[in-house]
C-alpha positions as CSV (number, residue, x, y, z in Angstrom):
1,M,141.2,63.0,81.4
2,V,140.2,66.1,79.5
3,E,135.9,65.4,80.2
4,A,136.9,65.4,83.9
5,S,138.9,68.4,84.1
6,L,135.7,69.7,82.3
7,R,133.1,68.0,84.7
8,N,135.2,69.2,87.7
9,Y,135.3,73.3,85.8
10,D,131.6,73.1,85.6
11,Q,131.0,72.0,89.2
12,S,132.9,74.7,90.7
13,A,131.5,77.0,88.6
14,R,128.4,75.9,89.4
15,A,129.6,75.8,93.1
16,A,130.5,79.7,92.6
17,L,127.6,80.5,91.3
18,R,125.1,79.0,93.9
19,M,127.3,81.2,96.6
20,K,127.0,84.0,94.5
21,L,123.1,84.0,94.7
22,F,122.9,82.9,98.8
23,A,125.2,86.5,99.5
24,L,122.9,88.0,96.9
25,L,119.6,87.2,98.3
26,G,121.0,87.5,102.1
27,R,121.2,91.0,100.9
28,L,118.4,91.4,100.0
29,T,116.9,90.2,102.6
30,A,118.8,92.0,105.4
31,L,117.9,95.5,103.3
32,P,114.8,95.9,104.5
33,V,116.2,96.2,108.1
34,L,119.0,97.9,107.1
35,C,117.1,101.0,106.0
36,V,114.7,101.7,108.9
37,P,118.5,103.1,110.7
38,L,119.5,105.1,107.1
39,A,116.4,106.6,106.5
40,L,117.2,108.0,109.9
41,M,120.2,109.5,107.9
42,G,118.8,110.6,104.9
43,C,118.5,106.6,102.9
44,Q,114.9,108.3,102.2
45,N,116.2,111.4,101.3
46,P,119.6,111.1,100.3
47,G,120.5,115.2,100.1
48,V,119.4,115.3,104.3
49,R,121.7,114.9,106.8
50,D,122.3,113.2,110.1
51,A,121.5,115.5,112.3
52,T,123.7,114.1,115.3
53,A,126.8,114.5,113.0
54,T,129.5,117.0,113.9
55,P,128.7,119.3,111.9
56,P,131.5,121.5,109.7
57,H,132.7,124.6,110.2
58,S,130.3,127.7,109.6
59,V,129.4,128.7,106.5
60,R,128.9,132.1,104.5
61,F,127.1,132.7,101.3
62,L,129.5,135.7,98.9
63,L,126.5,136.8,96.1
64,T,127.5,136.8,92.2
65,F,126.2,137.5,89.0
66,D,126.5,137.6,85.4
67,D,126.0,139.5,82.3
68,G,124.0,142.8,83.2
69,P,123.7,144.7,83.8
70,S,120.3,144.6,82.2
71,L,118.2,146.9,79.9
72,R,115.0,145.7,80.2
73,K,111.4,148.3,80.5
74,P,109.4,149.2,82.6
75,F,110.5,145.5,85.0
76,N,114.6,146.2,85.1
77,P,115.6,142.3,86.6
78,T,119.2,144.4,87.9
79,I,117.3,147.0,89.5
80,A,115.2,144.6,90.5
81,I,118.1,142.4,93.0
82,L,119.8,146.0,93.5
83,E,116.4,146.8,95.9
84,Q,116.3,143.3,97.1
85,L,119.5,143.0,98.0
86,A,118.9,145.6,99.9
87,H,115.3,144.2,101.6
88,N,114.1,141.4,102.5
89,D,113.1,139.2,105.4
90,V,116.9,137.5,105.5
91,Q,118.7,139.4,106.2
92,P,118.8,143.2,104.5
93,Q,121.4,145.2,103.1
94,I,123.0,142.4,101.8
95,K,125.9,143.2,99.5
96,A,127.1,141.3,96.2
97,V,129.8,141.0,92.9
98,F,128.6,141.9,89.7
99,F,130.1,140.7,87.1
100,V,129.7,143.3,83.8
101,Q,129.5,143.8,80.6
102,T,131.4,147.4,80.5
103,R,130.3,148.3,77.0
104,S,128.3,146.0,75.5
105,A,124.9,147.4,73.4
106,S,122.6,145.3,75.3
107,A,124.5,145.9,78.5
108,G,127.2,148.9,80.2
109,G,127.5,150.3,76.9
110,T,124.2,152.7,77.2
111,P,123.1,155.6,79.1
112,L,120.9,153.3,81.1
113,G,123.3,150.1,81.5
114,Q,125.8,153.3,83.1
115,E,123.3,154.5,85.4
116,I,123.0,150.8,86.8
117,L,126.4,150.0,87.3
118,R,126.7,153.4,88.8
119,S,124.0,152.5,90.7
120,I,126.1,149.3,91.7
121,H,128.3,150.8,93.2
122,D,126.9,153.7,94.8
123,E,124.6,151.0,97.0
124,G,128.2,149.4,97.8
125,H,128.2,146.3,95.7
126,V,131.2,144.8,93.8
127,I,131.9,146.2,89.9
128,A,133.7,143.1,88.3
129,L,134.1,142.1,84.9
130,H,132.6,139.9,82.6
131,S,133.4,141.5,79.4
132,G,134.4,144.8,77.9
133,S,134.0,144.1,74.2
134,A,131.5,146.7,72.6
135,R,131.1,143.3,71.0
136,G,129.9,141.8,73.8
137,H,129.0,138.5,75.7
138,K,131.8,137.2,73.8
139,N,134.3,134.0,74.2
140,H,137.1,135.6,75.3
141,R,139.7,132.0,74.4
142,F,138.8,133.0,70.4
143,L,138.9,136.6,71.1
144,S,143.1,137.1,69.1
145,P,145.4,138.0,72.3
146,V,145.0,141.6,70.4
147,E,141.9,141.9,71.0
148,L,141.7,140.3,74.9
149,D,144.1,142.5,75.8
150,Q,142.4,145.2,74.4
151,S,138.9,144.0,76.3
152,L,140.5,143.7,79.2
153,S,142.3,147.3,78.7
154,D,138.5,148.5,78.3
155,G,136.7,147.2,80.6
156,T,139.3,148.0,83.2
157,A,138.4,151.7,82.5
158,D,135.3,151.7,82.5
159,I,135.0,150.4,86.0
160,R,136.9,152.9,86.9
161,A,135.4,155.6,86.0
162,I,132.7,154.7,88.1
163,S,134.5,152.9,91.2
164,G,137.5,155.1,91.3
165,Y,139.5,152.1,91.5
166,D,140.5,149.3,89.1
167,P,138.7,145.9,89.9
168,S,140.5,141.9,91.5
169,L,138.1,140.1,89.7
170,V,137.3,138.4,86.2
171,R,134.7,135.6,85.0
172,P,135.2,135.1,81.8
173,P,131.7,134.8,79.1
174,Y,130.7,130.9,79.3
175,W,133.1,129.9,82.2
176,S,135.5,129.4,78.8
177,F,139.4,130.2,79.4
178,D,142.5,128.8,79.4
179,V,146.1,128.7,80.3
180,H,146.8,131.7,77.1
181,T,143.4,133.8,78.9
182,Q,144.1,133.2,82.6
183,A,148.0,134.6,81.8
184,A,146.1,137.7,79.8
185,Y,144.5,137.9,83.1
186,R,146.9,137.7,85.7
187,A,148.5,140.5,83.1
188,H,146.1,143.2,84.2
189,G,145.6,142.2,87.3
190,L,142.9,140.1,87.6
191,D,141.4,137.3,89.4
192,M,139.3,134.6,87.6
193,L,136.7,133.4,90.4
194,L,134.2,130.3,88.9
195,T,131.1,129.8,92.2
196,D,130.6,126.8,94.5
197,V,126.8,126.7,93.1
198,S,124.8,127.9,91.1
199,A,121.7,128.4,90.1
200,R,121.8,127.0,86.7
201,D,119.9,130.4,85.1
202,G,121.9,132.0,82.0
203,K,119.3,131.5,79.6
204,I,116.6,134.3,80.0
205,W,114.9,133.5,77.2
206,G,112.0,131.3,75.9
207,W,111.2,129.1,79.1
208,H,113.9,129.7,81.6
209,I,111.3,129.4,84.3
210,S,113.6,127.5,87.8
211,L,110.7,124.7,88.7
212,R,112.5,122.8,90.7
213,R,115.3,125.6,92.3
214,R,114.7,124.1,95.6
215,I,116.4,120.7,94.8
216,H,118.9,122.1,93.1
217,F,119.9,124.3,95.5
218,R,120.1,121.4,98.1
219,A,121.8,118.6,95.9
220,K,124.7,121.4,95.1
221,L,124.5,122.7,99.5
222,A,125.1,119.0,100.5
223,E,128.1,119.5,98.1
224,V,129.6,122.1,99.5
225,R,129.0,120.0,103.1
226,R,131.8,117.3,101.2
227,G,133.9,119.1,100.1
228,I,133.4,121.3,103.3
229,E,134.3,117.9,105.2
230,E,137.6,116.6,102.9
231,D,138.6,119.9,103.5
232,R,139.0,121.4,100.5
233,L,137.5,124.2,101.1
234,P,138.9,127.2,102.7
235,I,138.0,128.8,105.9
236,V,138.1,132.8,106.1
237,Q,137.7,134.4,109.4
238,G,136.2,131.5,110.5
239,V,133.6,130.5,108.1
240,V,133.9,129.1,105.1
241,P,132.8,131.4,101.8
242,I,130.6,130.1,99.6
243,V,129.9,131.5,95.8
244,I,126.4,131.6,94.2
245,T,125.9,132.4,91.2
246,F,122.8,134.0,89.2
247,H,122.4,136.0,86.5
248,D,121.0,139.7,86.7
249,T,119.4,139.8,83.2
250,N,116.8,136.6,84.0
251,D,113.5,138.2,84.8
252,F,112.1,135.1,86.7
253,T,115.9,135.2,89.5
254,A,115.1,138.9,89.6
255,R,111.0,138.0,90.0
256,H,111.3,135.4,93.2
257,M,115.2,137.3,94.5
258,Q,113.9,136.9,98.3
259,E,112.8,133.5,97.8
260,Y,116.3,132.6,96.5
261,L,117.7,133.8,99.2
262,Q,115.1,131.8,101.4
263,I,116.1,129.2,99.8
264,L,119.4,129.0,100.4
265,V,119.0,129.3,104.3
266,E,116.1,126.4,104.6
267,E,118.8,123.5,102.0
268,S,121.7,124.7,104.4
269,R,119.7,123.7,107.5
270,R,118.3,120.4,105.9
271,V,122.2,119.4,105.3
272,G,123.4,120.2,108.0
273,L,124.9,123.4,107.1
274,P,125.5,125.1,110.0
275,L,125.2,129.0,108.7
276,A,126.4,132.1,110.2
277,A,125.1,134.7,112.6
278,K,125.1,136.7,109.0
279,P,124.3,134.1,106.6
280,F,125.1,136.6,103.4
281,Y,128.4,139.0,103.4
282,D,127.2,142.1,103.8
283,D,130.6,145.1,103.4
284,G,132.0,145.0,99.9
285,D,135.9,145.5,101.1
286,T,135.3,142.6,102.5
287,I,133.9,140.6,100.1
288,E,136.4,141.6,97.4
289,R,139.0,140.1,99.2
290,V,137.2,136.8,100.2
291,A,136.9,136.4,96.7
292,S,140.3,137.5,95.4
293,L,141.4,134.9,98.3
294,R,138.7,132.0,97.0
295,A,140.4,133.0,93.2
296,G,143.7,133.1,93.8
297,I,143.1,129.4,95.4
298,G,141.1,128.0,92.4
299,V,139.3,125.1,94.0
300,Y,135.3,124.9,94.7
301,A,132.6,122.8,95.7
302,A,132.2,120.7,92.4
303,E,135.3,119.6,91.2
304,R,135.7,121.0,87.4
């Protein structure tokens, strides 16, 4: 009786296995046929979207830069970026948000740093807070409540002295934050802005050349499109503002800023993201309002 049951079980198991094998072979046989139409929609290159699909809302890029101002000489990355944003073949007079270190001895806490900060403001860009500590780029989560409060107060005062107004935006060093740091930001009237797309150019020493920058931006812009299709990203004045992050202390970024602008435009079209008539924001007041809205919502293309 037991042996008969086992035989029946073996026969059933073998039959089920045969069915699975037949199904698998059927799928493998059909694969080349299926890939013909799928290739038109990106089977060969998943970063390319179907051009016949209904496009999402137009996008507009909100550029942001971290860690500056740079003090390097004779080639100064921050100054080089300012010049390329003003004069380029993609869209002249682009404006951006610069998240700065106001008192660091390797950034804004020097005469050259202060001069560059004034240039950023005078050219119509938004100055926002990265660090107001004389100790520089320190993780806010590891500062004592007193030191964090002092850093935010000092940074706010430094930016007010240059721009005439308190900053509204903050981006924490190392992008490291928790409920306590966020509560401190709110107490100082600061909205924390992260990003939809990072250039991954935070490294500035040693090998920091980006050989795969075009492929990287293509993949991230495809994530942006998915975020729009899923109605996760806000529409502001008829367009979806997309936050893009670079580091103005990176000399490779600075030497290739115009190329990055071209990559953003070209790869957006490649993945099926329609662009606004002006693909980049070019007004500081508008940038600050849009960035504050994005910060308040706190939702980005790549979910953390």
